[in-house]
N, C-alpha and C positions, 0 to 999 in steps of 0.2 A: 279381364285382359283388355288393355287399350292398345290399339294399332294405329299407325299413321302411314300415309302414302301406300295404301294397299294396292292401288293399281299399278304402281312402279314395279312390282314384282313380276306380274304377269306380262306386262308390256316390254320388259327388258329381254331381249332375245337371248342374252348371255345366260339366262336362267333356265332355258328351255332344255329338259332331258332329251337326248337322242337315242338312248338305249335303256329304257326302263327295266329294272330287274324283274318287276312284277308283271310284265307283259304277258297277256293271254295270247298264245301263239295261234289259236284258232281265229281270234279277232285280228291281231296284228294291225291295229288301226294306223300306227305310225308307218309301218312298211307299206301298207296299201296307199297311203298319201304320198309317200316318196315315189312309188312305182308310177302312180297315176300321173304325177307331175313330170316324171322322166319321160313317159310316153307322149303325154300331151301337155306341154308347159303352158301355163295360163295364170289366172288370178286365183287359184285355188288357195284355200286357207285352212289351217288347223286351228280348232278352237281349243284353248288351254285354259285351265283354272286351277287354283290350289285351295287348301283349307284355310288360307289367309286371303285369297283374291277371287275376284269375280271373273266371268268369262272374258277372255281376251283373244282376238283372232290373230294369228301368226301367218304371214305369207309363207307357203311351202317352198317358194323359191329361195328363201333365206338359207335353207339347208343345202343348196346348190351353189353356194357363193364361191367366188375365186379368191385368190390371196389379197387382192386390193379391197375386196369387200369385207374381209374379216376384220373383227375388232383387234385393237393393238395387242391385247393379251395373246390372242391366237397367232398373230404375226410373229410375236416374240417367241412363242413356242415353236413355230416353223423354223425360225432362225437357229434356235438352240438344238433342234433335232439332229441327231447324227447316227451314223452306223446303221444297224439293222433295226427296223421299227416295228412296234406292235401298236396298232391304233385300236384301242379298247372302246367299244361302242361306235364303230366306224360310221354308222348311218349311211348316207348317200355317197360317202368317200371323199368329200371335199379336201380334207387335210391330207389324206393318203395320196390323192392324185397330185397335189402340189409337190409332196415330198418325192413321189415316184418319178414324176415327169419332169419337174424343174430341178430338183437337187439330185436326181439319179440315185436315190436310196432304195434299198430293198424294204418294201413295205408289206406287212401282213395286217389285214383288217378282221376284226372279230366283232360279231353283233348277234344277239339272239333273234332279231327280226329277219324272217325269211325274205320279206319284201326289201328290207335295207340291203341284205347281201346281194339279192338279185339286181337291184339298182346299182350298187357299187361295182358289181361284176360288169354289167352292161356299159358303165361309164369308163371301164378300163383298169380297175384295181386287179392285179394279177394273182394275189394270194389272199384267200378269204376263208373264214371259218364261221359257220352258223352255230354258235353255242355260247354258254355263259363263260365269262372270265373265270369264274370259280371252277369250271370243269376243264378249262384248257390246260394242257400239259405237254411236255415233250420237246420244248425248245426254250432258248433264252435269247435276250435282246439287249441291244445297246441303249435304246430309248423305248419307254413305254409312254404313250400319249393317252391321257384321260381329260379331254377338253369338253367344254360345255357343261361345266359342273360335274366332272368325272366321278368324284367320290359318291355322287348321289346314287349310283347303282347299288350301294350296299343298303340303302333304304333307312336304316336306324343307326344311331350312334353306337350302339353296342356291338354292331357288325363291322364297324370301321377297322378295328384291329384285324379282324378276319380277313378283310380285303387287302390291308397293307401287308399282312403276312403272305398272302397269295401273290401279291405283286413282287414282293421281295424274292420269291423263288424263281421269277421270270427274268430278272435283270442280271446281266453279267457283272463281274466284280467292279469294273469301272463304268458301269452303266448308270442310267438315271431314269427317274419318273417324273414326267411333266404333267402336272394337273392344275386345274383352276376350280375355284369355288368362291362362295360369298359368305360373309358374316351377316346374318339377318337381324342383328341386334338393332340396327338403325330403324327398323319397322315399328319398334316398341317405344311408347311414351315413357316419361319419367314421372315418379311421384314427387311430392313436395320436398323430399329429402334428396332428390337427384338420382334415385335408384331406378333402373329400368324395371318396368312391370312386365314380367315374363311368365310363361306357364310354370307351374310348380310340379306338374306330374310328368313332364318330359322335357327333353332338350328342345329349345325353341327353334332350332334349325330342321327339326323333324317335321315334314309336311305330307299331306296326301295330295297327289298331283293327278289331274285328270286331262285326258285328251279326247277330242271328238272330231270325226270326219265322216261326212256322208251318212249320218245316221247311226254310226257305230261309235261307241266310246268305251273307255276303260279307265280305271284309277289304280294307282300304285303308290307305295311309300317312297319317299325321296328325301335325301339328306343334303342340307347345306351346312358346311362346317367352317367355322371361323379358323384363321390361320393359327392362333396360339393353340387351339385344341388339336388341330392336325399335327403341329409340331410336337406336342406332348405325346400323342399316341404313336407318332413315327419313332420318337426317341425310345419308347418302351420296347420296340422291337428291333432296335439297332439300325434305324434309318435316320439320316441327318437331313432335316428340312430347311431350306432357306426360301425366303420370300423374294422372288426375282423381280416382280413388279406389281403395282396396283392399278386396277382399271378405273374407269370413270363411274362405275355403277356399283361400288362397295364390293368389288370382286378383286381377286388376286391370282397371280400365277406363282406356283411354288415348284421347286426342284428338289426331289428326294434322291439321295444317294446313299451307298453303304458307308457305314462308320468304320473307321480303322483305328 
């Protein structure tokens, strides 16, 4: 397997998972980093790496960004968000705070990380649940947000239909799912016939993702899914997908709605 531009994956903050499905709750490395920065803002860094990339430091302050600091895809998602909101993998609550405080929308945040939930609560998010989206039930929403590569939480491509099925149960008839992801095909070189040289034993967007902070670390499976594949799987369960916009780093924002 030949790869190019390996460093670009780790250094692009739009790729960073903020709510890893495989998180060890005892370690909660991500949550500890968020809470530490919230209590004492500084130059703290989260070290990230993947099965395709080397160590890359990410300023923890990035997870506390305001609207003006968000990439264009996230700003567009904020613009399109309406009604009652569920922010899946809410992290430190940056998206929810904008929607709650600036757009005056009802926002519920959900995250497996206890540290993330504590941080989001202390920053002012009013409705929060510490649990997996796969376990969440009892309410429906006008907008589901899965930003910063939201589909990654399912870990593997064969789990994507399961995630989409779950999300479908949580949206109202006229509701929407707003999510972003990236097609990693750009990372792979071509052979003499112009064909991409990609793994034969698994989907090339399936990675192992690692994070480290203050001596503690964890790894978990993480999925990046190309738009065409997302569109295909959405259609299989009766969701219509449209690509709203493309970002500057091989990423895209998609909007999923119920088919009629």
